[in-house]
Backbone of each chain as nested JSON, in Angstrom:
{
  "chains": [
    {"id": "A", "residues": [
      {"number": 1, "name": "MET", "atoms": {"N": [34.224, 28.778, 8.292], "CA": [33.306, 27.679, 7.965], "C": [33.938, 26.338, 8.308]}},
      {"number": 2, "name": "HIS", "atoms": {"N": [33.145, 25.458, 8.82], "CA": [33.587, 24.116, 9.172], "C": [33.836, 23.309, 7.909]}},
      {"number": 3, "name": "ASN", "atoms": {"N": [35.056, 22.688, 7.828], "CA": [35.393, 21.891, 6.653], "C": [34.929, 20.455, 6.829]}},
      {"number": 4, "name": "VAL", "atoms": {"N": [34.168, 19.978, 5.871], "CA": [33.692, 18.601, 5.998], "C": [34.392, 17.702, 5.001]}},
      {"number": 5, "name": "GLY", "atoms": {"N": [34.656, 16.476, 5.423], "CA": [35.277, 15.481, 4.55], "C": [34.255, 14.878, 3.608]}},
      {"number": 6, "name": "ALA", "atoms": {"N": [34.778, 14.061, 2.661], "CA": [33.905, 13.473, 1.633], "C": [32.786, 12.632, 2.258]}},
      {"number": 7, "name": "LYS", "atoms": {"N": [33.171, 11.805, 3.226], "CA": [32.189, 10.899, 3.817], "C": [31.082, 11.705, 4.522]}},
      {"number": 8, "name": "GLU", "atoms": {"N": [31.554, 12.743, 5.238], "CA": [30.61, 13.583, 5.972], "C": [29.676, 14.31, 5.002]}},
      {"number": 9, "name": "ARG", "atoms": {"N": [30.27, 14.742, 3.857], "CA": [29.463, 15.451, 2.851], "C": [28.348, 14.547, 2.315]}},
      {"number": 10, "name": "ILE", "atoms": {"N": [28.72, 13.308, 2.051], "CA": [27.714, 12.359, 1.545], "C": [26.585, 12.211, 2.56]}},
      {"number": 11, "name": "GLU", "atoms": {"N": [26.972, 12.13, 3.834], "CA": [25.951, 11.993, 4.879], "C": [25.037, 13.217, 4.905]}},
      {"number": 12, "name": "LEU", "atoms": {"N": [25.658, 14.396, 4.698], "CA": [24.865, 15.627, 4.692], "C": [23.854, 15.601, 3.553]}},
      {"number": 13, "name": "VAL", "atoms": {"N": [24.342, 15.215, 2.363], "CA": [23.454, 15.149, 1.197], "C": [22.333, 14.159, 1.456]}},
      {"number": 14, "name": "ARG", "atoms": {"N": [22.729, 12.978, 1.975], "CA": [21.708, 11.961, 2.292], "C": [20.688, 12.512, 3.273]}},
      {"number": 15, "name": "GLY", "atoms": {"N": [21.211, 13.207, 4.291], "CA": [20.335, 13.789, 5.308], "C": [19.33, 14.732, 4.671]}},
      {"number": 16, "name": "ASN", "atoms": {"N": [19.818, 15.612, 3.789], "CA": [18.929, 16.561, 3.117], "C": [17.88, 15.85, 2.277]}},
      {"number": 17, "name": "ARG", "atoms": {"N": [18.316, 14.794, 1.586], "CA": [17.362, 14.033, 0.77], "C": [16.246, 13.48, 1.625]}},
      {"number": 18, "name": "ASN", "atoms": {"N": [16.632, 12.967, 2.81], "CA": [15.61, 12.4, 3.692], "C": [14.625, 13.463, 4.151]}},
      {"number": 19, "name": "VAL", "atoms": {"N": [15.163, 14.64, 4.467], "CA": [14.291, 15.742, 4.89], "C": [13.333, 16.067, 3.751]}},
      {"number": 20, "name": "ASP", "atoms": {"N": [13.898, 16.192, 2.524], "CA": [13.085, 16.451, 1.341], "C": [11.957, 15.46, 1.218]}},
      {"number": 21, "name": "ARG", "atoms": {"N": [12.332, 14.18, 1.329], "CA": [11.339, 13.122, 1.146], "C": [10.239, 13.254, 2.199]}},
      {"number": 22, "name": "LYS", "atoms": {"N": [10.683, 13.548, 3.432], "CA": [9.744, 13.666, 4.525], "C": [8.76, 14.813, 4.262]}},
      {"number": 23, "name": "VAL", "atoms": {"N": [9.315, 15.948, 3.82], "CA": [8.472, 17.114, 3.564], "C": [7.493, 16.806, 2.436]}},
      {"number": 24, "name": "ASN", "atoms": {"N": [7.993, 16.142, 1.372], "CA": [7.13, 15.819, 0.245], "C": [5.997, 14.881, 0.613]}},
      {"number": 25, "name": "ASN", "atoms": {"N": [6.279, 13.994, 1.574], "CA": [5.256, 13.02, 1.938], "C": [4.256, 13.537, 2.953]}},
      {"number": 26, "name": "MET", "atoms": {"N": [4.513, 14.715, 3.503], "CA": [3.609, 15.27, 4.498], "C": [2.33, 15.687, 3.798]}},
      {"number": 27, "name": "CYS", "atoms": {"N": [1.23, 15.145, 4.265], "CA": [-0.022, 15.428, 3.569], "C": [-0.97, 16.249, 4.415]}},
      {"number": 28, "name": "GLU", "atoms": {"N": [-0.397, 17.166, 5.142], "CA": [-1.219, 18.08, 5.908], "C": [-1.971, 19.008, 4.953]}},
      {"number": 29, "name": "ALA", "atoms": {"N": [-2.977, 19.719, 5.485], "CA": [-3.768, 20.636, 4.657], "C": [-3.982, 21.94, 5.418]}},
      {"number": 30, "name": "ASN", "atoms": {"N": [-4.412, 22.946, 4.718], "CA": [-4.753, 24.206, 5.374], "C": [-6.265, 24.289, 5.578]}},
      {"number": 31, "name": "ALA", "atoms": {"N": [-6.666, 24.795, 6.738], "CA": [-8.097, 24.887, 7.05], "C": [-8.586, 26.321, 6.876]}},
      {"number": 32, "name": "TYR", "atoms": {"N": [-9.671, 26.449, 6.142], "CA": [-10.265, 27.757, 5.856], "C": [-11.716, 27.783, 6.326]}},
      {"number": 33, "name": "ILE", "atoms": {"N": [-12.13, 28.937, 6.843], "CA": [-13.557, 29.168, 7.096], "C": [-14.088, 29.839, 5.841]}},
      {"number": 34, "name": "ARG", "atoms": {"N": [-15.133, 29.271, 5.26], "CA": [-15.686, 29.83, 4.041], "C": [-17.048, 30.436, 4.375]}},
      {"number": 35, "name": "SER", "atoms": {"N": [-17.222, 31.686, 4.007], "CA": [-18.552, 32.3, 4.141], "C": [-18.757, 33.156, 2.901]}},
      {"number": 36, "name": "GLY", "atoms": {"N": [-19.734, 32.74, 2.075], "CA": [-19.963, 33.401, 0.788], "C": [-18.75, 33.219, -0.098]}},
      {"number": 37, "name": "GLN", "atoms": {"N": [-18.215, 34.287, -0.629], "CA": [-17.036, 34.217, -1.503], "C": [-15.734, 34.326, -0.705]}},
      {"number": 38, "name": "GLN", "atoms": {"N": [-15.848, 34.592, 0.601], "CA": [-14.672, 34.81, 1.436], "C": [-14.089, 33.492, 1.961]}},
      {"number": 39, "name": "GLU", "atoms": {"N": [-12.766, 33.444, 2.01], "CA": [-12.075, 32.307, 2.629], "C": [-11.073, 32.848, 3.631]}},
      {"number": 40, "name": "GLU", "atoms": {"N": [-11.228, 32.457, 4.881], "CA": [-10.313, 32.929, 5.921], "C": [-9.483, 31.743, 6.413]}},
      {"number": 41, "name": "LEU", "atoms": {"N": [-8.17, 31.853, 6.271], "CA": [-7.272, 30.783, 6.725], "C": [-7.257, 30.777, 8.247]}},
      {"number": 42, "name": "ILE", "atoms": {"N": [-7.596, 29.657, 8.847], "CA": [-7.589, 29.645, 10.313], "C": [-6.501, 28.752, 10.906]}},
      {"number": 43, "name": "LEU", "atoms": {"N": [-6.048, 27.737, 10.174], "CA": [-4.926, 26.938, 10.677], "C": [-4.217, 26.262, 9.505]}},
      {"number": 44, "name": "GLU", "atoms": {"N": [-2.884, 26.404, 9.505], "CA": [-2.066, 25.781, 8.465], "C": [-1.578, 24.409, 8.933]}},
      {"number": 45, "name": "ASN", "atoms": {"N": [-1.138, 23.607, 7.976], "CA": [-0.485, 22.318, 8.264], "C": [-1.306, 21.419, 9.186]}},
      {"number": 46, "name": "VAL", "atoms": {"N": [-2.608, 21.359, 8.921], "CA": [-3.481, 20.54, 9.754], "C": [-3.24, 19.062, 9.463]}},
      {"number": 47, "name": "ASP", "atoms": {"N": [-3.045, 18.307, 10.529], "CA": [-2.865, 16.866, 10.391], "C": [-4.155, 16.139, 10.76]}},
      {"number": 48, "name": "ARG", "atoms": {"N": [-4.713, 16.487, 11.942], "CA": [-5.879, 15.748, 12.43], "C": [-7.093, 16.651, 12.648]}},
      {"number": 49, "name": "ILE", "atoms": {"N": [-8.256, 16.086, 12.388], "CA": [-9.521, 16.764, 12.69], "C": [-10.409, 15.752, 13.391]}},
      {"number": 50, "name": "ILE", "atoms": {"N": [-10.911, 16.162, 14.545], "CA": [-11.811, 15.291, 15.297], "C": [-13.045, 16.104, 15.688]}},
      {"number": 51, "name": "PRO", "atoms": {"N": [-14.246, 15.66, 15.274], "CA": [-15.461, 16.342, 15.722], "C": [-15.605, 16.174, 17.238]}},
      {"number": 52, "name": "VAL", "atoms": {"N": [-15.789, 17.274, 17.943], "CA": [-15.898, 17.257, 19.407], "C": [-17.073, 18.137, 19.796]}},
      {"number": 53, "name": "GLY", "atoms": {"N": [-18.065, 17.538, 20.422], "CA": [-19.239, 18.301, 20.868], "C": [-19.851, 19.066, 19.708]}},
      {"number": 54, "name": "ASP", "atoms": {"N": [-19.927, 20.405, 19.848], "CA": [-20.566, 21.209, 18.807], "C": [-19.54, 21.833, 17.864]}},
      {"number": 55, "name": "GLY", "atoms": {"N": [-18.341, 21.274, 17.809], "CA": [-17.328, 21.854, 16.915], "C": [-16.31, 20.84, 16.462]}},
      {"number": 56, "name": "LEU", "atoms": {"N": [-15.163, 21.36, 16.102], "CA": [-14.082, 20.512, 15.597], "C": [-12.792, 20.818, 16.336]}},
      {"number": 57, "name": "LEU", "atoms": {"N": [-12.043, 19.787, 16.599], "CA": [-10.709, 19.962, 17.152], "C": [-9.715, 19.764, 16.015]}},
      {"number": 58, "name": "LEU", "atoms": {"N": [-8.96, 20.821, 15.723], "CA": [-7.944, 20.735, 14.664], "C": [-6.576, 20.63, 15.319]}},
      {"number": 59, "name": "GLU", "atoms": {"N": [-5.726, 19.789, 14.771], "CA": [-4.366, 19.677, 15.304], "C": [-3.398, 19.757, 14.141]}},
      {"number": 60, "name": "ASP", "atoms": {"N": [-2.416, 20.646, 14.236], "CA": [-1.441, 20.745, 13.143], "C": [-0.298, 19.755, 13.355]}},
      {"number": 61, "name": "ILE", "atoms": {"N": [0.616, 19.697, 12.387], "CA": [1.693, 18.7, 12.437], "C": [2.672, 18.939, 13.575]}},
      {"number": 62, "name": "PHE", "atoms": {"N": [2.601, 20.14, 14.216], "CA": [3.485, 20.443, 15.342], "C": [2.802, 20.151, 16.68]}},
      {"number": 63, "name": "GLY", "atoms": {"N": [1.559, 19.684, 16.606], "CA": [0.836, 19.35, 17.828], "C": [0.01, 20.503, 18.387]}},
      {"number": 64, "name": "HIS", "atoms": {"N": [0.038, 21.657, 17.721], "CA": [-0.794, 22.787, 18.166], "C": [-2.261, 22.478, 17.877]}},
      {"number": 65, "name": "ARG", "atoms": {"N": [-3.103, 22.783, 18.858], "CA": [-4.525, 22.472, 18.707], "C": [-5.385, 23.72, 18.699]}},
      {"number": 66, "name": "LYS", "atoms": {"N": [-6.494, 23.62, 17.997], "CA": [-7.433, 24.733, 17.924], "C": [-8.835, 24.137, 17.911]}},
      {"number": 67, "name": "HIS", "atoms": {"N": [-9.686, 24.614, 18.836], "CA": [-11.071, 24.174, 18.841], "C": [-11.898, 25.247, 18.168]}},
      {"number": 68, "name": "ILE", "atoms": {"N": [-12.755, 24.844, 17.258], "CA": [-13.543, 25.826, 16.538], "C": [-14.976, 25.323, 16.365]}},
      {"number": 69, "name": "LYS", "atoms": {"N": [-15.92, 26.271, 16.598], "CA": [-17.332, 25.919, 16.477], "C": [-17.691, 25.967, 14.995]}},
      {"number": 70, "name": "ALA", "atoms": {"N": [-17.491, 24.887, 14.33], "CA": [-17.71, 24.844, 12.889], "C": [-17.939, 23.404, 12.47]}},
      {"number": 71, "name": "ARG", "atoms": {"N": [-18.372, 23.241, 11.228], "CA": [-18.485, 21.888, 10.684], "C": [-17.778, 21.842, 9.347]}},
      {"number": 72, "name": "ILE", "atoms": {"N": [-17.467, 20.635, 8.928], "CA": [-16.755, 20.459, 7.656], "C": [-17.705, 20.71, 6.493]}},
      {"number": 73, "name": "GLN", "atoms": {"N": [-17.29, 21.555, 5.58], "CA": [-18.104, 21.845, 4.397], "C": [-17.58, 21.048, 3.202]}},
      {"number": 74, "name": "GLU", "atoms": {"N": [-16.265, 20.942, 3.118], "CA": [-15.662, 20.194, 2.011], "C": [-14.201, 19.895, 2.324]}},
      {"number": 75, "name": "LEU", "atoms": {"N": [-13.77, 18.694, 1.97], "CA": [-12.349, 18.362, 2.038], "C": [-11.855, 18.168, 0.622]}},
      {"number": 76, "name": "SER", "atoms": {"N": [-10.712, 18.751, 0.314], "CA": [-10.104, 18.564, -0.993], "C": [-8.636, 18.236, -0.723]}},
      {"number": 77, "name": "LEU", "atoms": {"N": [-8.386, 16.944, -0.523], "CA": [-7.089, 16.513, 0.011], "C": [-5.931, 16.722, -0.958]}},
      {"number": 78, "name": "VAL", "atoms": {"N": [-6.174, 16.458, -2.241], "CA": [-5.095, 16.62, -3.225], "C": [-4.69, 18.101, -3.319]}},
      {"number": 79, "name": "ASP", "atoms": {"N": [-5.658, 18.982, -3.093], "CA": [-5.381, 20.428, -3.064], "C": [-4.923, 20.913, -1.685]}},
      {"number": 80, "name": "HIS", "atoms": {"N": [-4.868, 20.016, -0.713], "CA": [-4.45, 20.353, 0.659], "C": [-5.383, 21.392, 1.278]}},
      {"number": 81, "name": "LYS", "atoms": {"N": [-6.67, 21.277, 1.019], "CA": [-7.599, 22.269, 1.556], "C": [-8.754, 21.644, 2.319]}},
      {"number": 82, "name": "ILE", "atoms": {"N": [-9.046, 22.275, 3.436], "CA": [-10.172, 21.885, 4.273], "C": [-11.055, 23.115, 4.4]}},
      {"number": 83, "name": "TYR", "atoms": {"N": [-12.296, 22.999, 3.958], "CA": [-13.206, 24.143, 4.066], "C": [-14.195, 23.885, 5.199]}},
      {"number": 84, "name": "LEU", "atoms": {"N": [-14.294, 24.865, 6.091], "CA": [-15.198, 24.755, 7.22], "C": [-16.28, 25.813, 7.124]}},
      {"number": 85, "name": "GLU", "atoms": {"N": [-17.394, 25.527, 7.789], "CA": [-18.495, 26.476, 7.846], "C": [-18.714, 26.778, 9.319]}},
      {"number": 86, "name": "LYS", "atoms": {"N": [-18.635, 28.041, 9.674], "CA": [-18.763, 28.437, 11.074], "C": [-20.201, 28.218, 11.546]}},
      {"number": 87, "name": "LEU", "atoms": {"N": [-20.353, 27.724, 12.767], "CA": [-21.688, 27.558, 13.337], "C": [-21.984, 28.745, 14.238]}},
      {"number": 88, "name": "GLU", "atoms": {"N": [-23.259, 29.155, 14.273], "CA": [-23.644, 30.309, 15.092], "C": [-23.562, 29.931, 16.57]}},
      {"number": 89, "name": "ASP", "atoms": {"N": [-23.242, 30.916, 17.395], "CA": [-23.202, 30.673, 18.857], "C": [-24.626, 30.583, 19.399]}}
    ]},
    {"id": "B", "residues": [
      {"number": 1, "name": "MET", "atoms": {"N": [11.98, -5.44, -29.191], "CA": [11.887, -4.228, -28.359], "C": [12.262, -2.988, -29.168]}},
      {"number": 2, "name": "HIS", "atoms": {"N": [11.574, -1.947, -28.955], "CA": [11.83, -0.673, -29.622], "C": [13.13, -0.075, -29.078]}},
      {"number": 3, "name": "ASN", "atoms": {"N": [14.033, 0.305, -30.014], "CA": [15.312, 0.881, -29.612], "C": [15.191, 2.393, -29.444]}},
      {"number": 4, "name": "VAL", "atoms": {"N": [15.572, 2.877, -28.297], "CA": [15.464, 4.321, -28.08], "C": [16.84, 4.964, -28.095]}},
      {"number": 5, "name": "GLY", "atoms": {"N": [16.92, 6.176, -28.643], "CA": [18.169, 6.933, -28.685], "C": [18.416, 7.595, -27.335]}},
      {"number": 6, "name": "ALA", "atoms": {"N": [19.622, 8.198, -27.208], "CA": [20.021, 8.816, -25.941], "C": [19.048, 9.911, -25.518]}},
      {"number": 7, "name": "LYS", "atoms": {"N": [18.658, 10.745, -26.487], "CA": [17.781, 11.877, -26.159], "C": [16.431, 11.369, -25.661]}},
      {"number": 8, "name": "GLU", "atoms": {"N": [15.947, 10.336, -26.385], "CA": [14.646, 9.769, -26.029], "C": [14.708, 9.138, -24.629]}},
      {"number": 9, "name": "ARG", "atoms": {"N": [15.865, 8.476, -24.354], "CA": [16.036, 7.837, -23.044], "C": [15.978, 8.867, -21.918]}},
      {"number": 10, "name": "ILE", "atoms": {"N": [16.65, 9.994, -22.158], "CA": [16.64, 11.05, -21.142], "C": [15.204, 11.519, -20.897]}},
      {"number": 11, "name": "GLU", "atoms": {"N": [14.451, 11.646, -21.986], "CA": [13.054, 12.074, -21.839], "C": [12.248, 11.065, -21.036]}},
      {"number": 12, "name": "LEU", "atoms": {"N": [12.543, 9.754, -21.311], "CA": [11.836, 8.703, -20.577], "C": [12.133, 8.799, -19.086]}},
      {"number": 13, "name": "VAL", "atoms": {"N": [13.426, 8.967, -18.774], "CA": [13.827, 9.069, -17.368], "C": [13.157, 10.284, -16.735]}},
      {"number": 14, "name": "ARG", "atoms": {"N": [13.198, 11.4, -17.453], "CA": [12.546, 12.619, -16.941], "C": [11.066, 12.373, -16.706]}},
      {"number": 15, "name": "GLY", "atoms": {"N": [10.463, 11.69, -17.686], "CA": [9.025, 11.385, -17.576], "C": [8.748, 10.585, -16.317]}},
      {"number": 16, "name": "ASN", "atoms": {"N": [9.546, 9.548, -16.086], "CA": [9.354, 8.723, -14.897], "C": [9.524, 9.519, -13.614]}},
      {"number": 17, "name": "ARG", "atoms": {"N": [10.527, 10.39, -13.636], "CA": [10.741, 11.233, -12.448], "C": [9.507, 12.063, -12.151]}},
      {"number": 18, "name": "ASN", "atoms": {"N": [8.919, 12.619, -13.231], "CA": [7.735, 13.442, -13.036], "C": [6.576, 12.635, -12.47]}},
      {"number": 19, "name": "VAL", "atoms": {"N": [6.422, 11.405, -12.995], "CA": [5.357, 10.547, -12.485], "C": [5.599, 10.299, -11.001]}},
      {"number": 20, "name": "ASP", "atoms": {"N": [6.858, 9.948, -10.669], "CA": [7.235, 9.724, -9.277], "C": [6.846, 10.901, -8.399]}},
      {"number": 21, "name": "ARG", "atoms": {"N": [7.223, 12.088, -8.859], "CA": [6.972, 13.291, -8.079], "C": [5.47, 13.486, -7.879]}},
      {"number": 22, "name": "LYS", "atoms": {"N": [4.724, 13.229, -8.995], "CA": [3.281, 13.406, -8.951], "C": [2.666, 12.454, -7.921]}},
      {"number": 23, "name": "VAL", "atoms": {"N": [3.118, 11.18, -7.982], "CA": [2.581, 10.184, -7.067], "C": [2.912, 10.562, -5.631]}},
      {"number": 24, "name": "ASN", "atoms": {"N": [4.166, 11.02, -5.405], "CA": [4.569, 11.394, -4.053], "C": [3.77, 12.571, -3.508]}},
      {"number": 25, "name": "ASN", "atoms": {"N": [3.372, 13.464, -4.414], "CA": [2.658, 14.656, -3.962], "C": [1.165, 14.442, -3.797]}},
      {"number": 26, "name": "MET", "atoms": {"N": [0.661, 13.311, -4.255], "CA": [-0.762, 13.047, -4.156], "C": [-1.101, 12.813, -2.696]}},
      {"number": 27, "name": "CYS", "atoms": {"N": [-2.022, 13.586, -2.199], "CA": [-2.31, 13.474, -0.78], "C": [-3.685, 12.902, -0.514]}},
      {"number": 28, "name": "GLU", "atoms": {"N": [-4.043, 11.956, -1.34], "CA": [-5.298, 11.263, -1.107], "C": [-5.185, 10.399, 0.15]}},
      {"number": 29, "name": "ALA", "atoms": {"N": [-6.339, 9.92, 0.645], "CA": [-6.338, 9.093, 1.85], "C": [-7.285, 7.917, 1.643]}},
      {"number": 30, "name": "ASN", "atoms": {"N": [-7.167, 6.927, 2.504], "CA": [-8.097, 5.802, 2.448], "C": [-9.186, 6.004, 3.496]}},
      {"number": 31, "name": "ALA", "atoms": {"N": [-10.425, 5.665, 3.111], "CA": [-11.56, 5.844, 4.032], "C": [-11.962, 4.505, 4.626]}},
      {"number": 32, "name": "TYR", "atoms": {"N": [-12.077, 4.499, 5.943], "CA": [-12.436, 3.294, 6.685], "C": [-13.69, 3.547, 7.514]}},
      {"number": 33, "name": "ILE", "atoms": {"N": [-14.542, 2.526, 7.595], "CA": [-15.647, 2.551, 8.553], "C": [-15.114, 1.882, 9.817]}},
      {"number": 34, "name": "ARG", "atoms": {"N": [-15.209, 2.581, 10.931], "CA": [-14.691, 2.025, 12.18], "C": [-15.88, 1.672, 13.071]}},
      {"number": 35, "name": "SER", "atoms": {"N": [-15.911, 0.451, 13.554], "CA": [-16.931, 0.079, 14.546], "C": [-16.251, -0.821, 15.556]}},
      {"number": 36, "name": "GLY", "atoms": {"N": [-16.121, -0.307, 16.79], "CA": [-15.387, -1.024, 17.84], "C": [-13.921, -1.105, 17.446]}},
      {"number": 37, "name": "GLN", "atoms": {"N": [-13.378, -2.305, 17.431], "CA": [-11.971, -2.495, 17.06], "C": [-11.808, -2.764, 15.56]}},
      {"number": 38, "name": "GLN", "atoms": {"N": [-12.95, -2.906, 14.866], "CA": [-12.913, -3.253, 13.442], "C": [-12.75, -2.021, 12.562]}},
      {"number": 39, "name": "GLU", "atoms": {"N": [-11.956, -2.177, 11.494], "CA": [-11.824, -1.135, 10.476], "C": [-12.089, -1.765, 9.116]}},
      {"number": 40, "name": "GLU", "atoms": {"N": [-13.077, -1.235, 8.425], "CA": [-13.409, -1.776, 7.096], "C": [-13.09, -0.71, 6.058]}},
      {"number": 41, "name": "LEU", "atoms": {"N": [-12.176, -1.067, 5.147], "CA": [-11.803, -0.134, 4.078], "C": [-12.971, -0.004, 3.108]}},
      {"number": 42, "name": "ILE", "atoms": {"N": [-13.457, 1.222, 2.904], "CA": [-14.58, 1.35, 1.978], "C": [-14.22, 2.09, 0.69]}},
      {"number": 43, "name": "LEU", "atoms": {"N": [-13.209, 2.947, 0.719], "CA": [-12.776, 3.583, -0.534], "C": [-11.317, 4.026, -0.398]}},
      {"number": 44, "name": "GLU", "atoms": {"N": [-10.523, 3.672, -1.416], "CA": [-9.11, 4.062, -1.441], "C": [-8.936, 5.361, -2.218]}},
      {"number": 45, "name": "ASN", "atoms": {"N": [-7.795, 5.992, -2.028], "CA": [-7.394, 7.171, -2.815], "C": [-8.448, 8.273, -2.828]}},
      {"number": 46, "name": "VAL", "atoms": {"N": [-9.05, 8.522, -1.673], "CA": [-10.095, 9.54, -1.591], "C": [-9.466, 10.929, -1.707]}},
      {"number": 47, "name": "ASP", "atoms": {"N": [-10.034, 11.731, -2.594], "CA": [-9.578, 13.11, -2.763], "C": [-10.534, 14.067, -2.063]}},
      {"number": 48, "name": "ARG", "atoms": {"N": [-11.833, 13.919, -2.345], "CA": [-12.796, 14.878, -1.81], "C": [-13.867, 14.221, -0.945]}},
      {"number": 49, "name": "ILE", "atoms": {"N": [-14.272, 14.951, 0.086], "CA": [-15.392, 14.519, 0.924], "C": [-16.311, 15.716, 1.088]}},
      {"number": 50, "name": "ILE", "atoms": {"N": [-17.579, 15.494, 0.781], "CA": [-18.568, 16.56, 0.943], "C": [-19.757, 15.994, 1.712]}},
      {"number": 51, "name": "PRO", "atoms": {"N": [-20.099, 16.612, 2.855], "CA": [-21.311, 16.186, 3.573], "C": [-22.532, 16.492, 2.706]}},
      {"number": 52, "name": "VAL", "atoms": {"N": [-23.374, 15.5, 2.514], "CA": [-24.573, 15.66, 1.678], "C": [-25.744, 15.028, 2.417]}},
      {"number": 53, "name": "GLY", "atoms": {"N": [-26.752, 15.827, 2.739], "CA": [-27.936, 15.3, 3.427], "C": [-27.536, 14.571, 4.694]}},
      {"number": 54, "name": "ASP", "atoms": {"N": [-27.918, 13.285, 4.793], "CA": [-27.62, 12.525, 6.011], "C": [-26.376, 11.655, 5.85]}},
      {"number": 55, "name": "GLY", "atoms": {"N": [-25.506, 12.007, 4.914], "CA": [-24.309, 11.19, 4.726], "C": [-23.162, 11.972, 4.14]}},
      {"number": 56, "name": "LEU", "atoms": {"N": [-22.266, 11.237, 3.521], "CA": [-21.067, 11.848, 2.936], "C": [-20.91, 11.385, 1.49]}},
      {"number": 57, "name": "LEU", "atoms": {"N": [-20.475, 12.299, 0.663], "CA": [-20.125, 11.943, -0.7], "C": [-18.599, 11.878, -0.757]}},
      {"number": 58, "name": "LEU", "atoms": {"N": [-18.085, 10.687, -1.095], "CA": [-16.633, 10.507, -1.216], "C": [-16.283, 10.432, -2.695]}},
      {"number": 59, "name": "GLU", "atoms": {"N": [-15.221, 11.076, -3.065], "CA": [-14.774, 10.986, -4.467], "C": [-13.295, 10.657, -4.474]}},
      {"number": 60, "name": "ASP", "atoms": {"N": [-12.913, 9.614, -5.238], "CA": [-11.496, 9.27, -5.282], "C": [-10.786, 10.064, -6.379]}},
      {"number": 61, "name": "ILE", "atoms": {"N": [-9.47, 9.886, -6.48], "CA": [-8.679, 10.693, -7.412], "C": [-9.004, 10.38, -8.873]}},
      {"number": 62, "name": "PHE", "atoms": {"N": [-9.742, 9.268, -9.117], "CA": [-10.118, 8.919, -10.492], "C": [-11.516, 9.426, -10.829]}},
      {"number": 63, "name": "GLY", "atoms": {"N": [-12.156, 10.079, -9.861], "CA": [-13.487, 10.629, -10.104], "C": [-14.62, 9.688, -9.723]}},
      {"number": 64, "name": "HIS", "atoms": {"N": [-14.284, 8.492, -9.23], "CA": [-15.329, 7.559, -8.782], "C": [-15.946, 8.089, -7.494]}},
      {"number": 65, "name": "ARG", "atoms": {"N": [-17.262, 8.011, -7.421], "CA": [-17.961, 8.547, -6.252], "C": [-18.7, 7.466, -5.477]}},
      {"number": 66, "name": "LYS", "atoms": {"N": [-18.816, 7.695, -4.192], "CA": [-19.526, 6.758, -3.331], "C": [-20.277, 7.58, -2.281]}},
      {"number": 67, "name": "HIS", "atoms": {"N": [-21.58, 7.312, -2.173], "CA": [-22.356, 7.993, -1.136], "C": [-22.534, 7.023, 0.009]}},
      {"number": 68, "name": "ILE", "atoms": {"N": [-22.285, 7.491, 1.204], "CA": [-22.382, 6.596, 2.353], "C": [-23.032, 7.318, 3.525]}},
      {"number": 69, "name": "LYS", "atoms": {"N": [-23.943, 6.57, 4.194], "CA": [-24.658, 7.138, 5.34], "C": [-23.744, 7.043, 6.555]}},
      {"number": 70, "name": "ALA", "atoms": {"N": [-22.919, 8.022, 6.715], "CA": [-21.926, 7.992, 7.787], "C": [-21.501, 9.413, 8.12]}},
      {"number": 71, "name": "ARG", "atoms": {"N": [-20.775, 9.527, 9.225], "CA": [-20.183, 10.83, 9.546], "C": [-18.702, 10.649, 9.831]}},
      {"number": 72, "name": "ILE", "atoms": {"N": [-18.0, 11.762, 9.756], "CA": [-16.561, 11.708, 9.99], "C": [-16.279, 11.521, 11.476]}},
      {"number": 73, "name": "GLN", "atoms": {"N": [-15.46, 10.551, 11.794], "CA": [-15.099, 10.302, 13.187], "C": [-13.723, 10.892, 13.477]}},
      {"number": 74, "name": "GLU", "atoms": {"N": [-12.82, 10.795, 12.503], "CA": [-11.471, 11.331, 12.669], "C": [-10.77, 11.39, 11.318]}},
      {"number": 75, "name": "LEU", "atoms": {"N": [-10.039, 12.472, 11.109], "CA": [-9.165, 12.558, 9.939], "C": [-7.744, 12.548, 10.436]}},
      {"number": 76, "name": "SER", "atoms": {"N": [-6.903, 11.764, 9.792], "CA": [-5.485, 11.726, 10.137], "C": [-4.741, 11.836, 8.801]}},
      {"number": 77, "name": "LEU", "atoms": {"N": [-4.523, 13.071, 8.376], "CA": [-4.065, 13.327, 7.006], "C": [-2.651, 12.844, 6.74]}},
      {"number": 78, "name": "VAL", "atoms": {"N": [-1.755, 13.037, 7.723], "CA": [-0.369, 12.61, 7.523], "C": [-0.297, 11.081, 7.391]}},
      {"number": 79, "name": "ASP", "atoms": {"N": [-1.22, 10.399, 8.052], "CA": [-1.308, 8.934, 7.934], "C": [-2.178, 8.501, 6.75]}},
      {"number": 80, "name": "HIS", "atoms": {"N": [-2.735, 9.455, 6.022], "CA": [-3.602, 9.158, 4.867], "C": [-4.829, 8.341, 5.271]}},
      {"number": 81, "name": "LYS", "atoms": {"N": [-5.39, 8.659, 6.417], "CA": [-6.532, 7.872, 6.892], "C": [-7.731, 8.744, 7.25]}},
      {"number": 82, "name": "ILE", "atoms": {"N": [-8.888, 8.276, 6.832], "CA": [-10.157, 8.922, 7.139], "C": [-11.002, 7.862, 7.837]}},
      {"number": 83, "name": "TYR", "atoms": {"N": [-11.399, 8.152, 9.071], "CA": [-12.235, 7.197, 9.792], "C": [-13.665, 7.702, 9.833]}},
      {"number": 84, "name": "LEU", "atoms": {"N": [-14.577, 6.834, 9.418], "CA": [-15.993, 7.189, 9.399], "C": [-16.757, 6.324, 10.398]}},
      {"number": 85, "name": "GLU", "atoms": {"N": [-17.909, 6.843, 10.81], "CA": [-18.793, 6.099, 11.704], "C": [-20.108, 5.957, 10.965]}},
      {"number": 86, "name": "LYS", "atoms": {"N": [-20.545, 4.732, 10.787], "CA": [-21.78, 4.482, 10.034], "C": [-22.979, 4.966, 10.845]}},
      {"number": 87, "name": "LEU", "atoms": {"N": [-23.935, 5.568, 10.147], "CA": [-25.154, 6.015, 10.813], "C": [-26.236, 4.967, 10.58]}},
      {"number": 88, "name": "GLU", "atoms": {"N": [-27.092, 4.788, 11.581], "CA": [-28.165, 3.795, 11.471], "C": [-29.201, 4.26, 10.457]}},
      {"number": 89, "name": "ASP", "atoms": {"N": [-29.817, 3.311, 9.774], "CA": [-30.898, 3.655, 8.822], "C": [-32.168, 4.021, 9.581]}}
    ]}
  ]
}
């Protein structure tokens, strides 16, 4: 194991704290398709949603995108949940 | 000033920490009406959004509700921003 000095250790702790803070402040949500009593998780850690044509463009915090033919049914931000309703083709 | 004992002080500090944590974890967003380059803040600390009829029902974390004839233009959750587009009467 690599031996770290006191100063380096403090930096490591500080670094971890910053990561913690960053993670805590991330306000992404999970997107679910809801039909009846069923909830299907379709994308985690969603950052952005943009209505595009006949659907929605979802983008997660890593930049991954998903286009889905659906509309927003409910947003519950404090619960980190986005409920979508699928549109028929 | 009321004098607090050591045990009580620790509880106070713990209490504050919990409040801090709660505030940090709150993932509400601010809702703006966007038209051209203009952004008008219409509701802060929005928790829930539900499409209702020809508009949106916004509810903040305190339970205050606002109905607005608009549609969602963009959600940017990590930035705590909800952009709406006003619909014509």
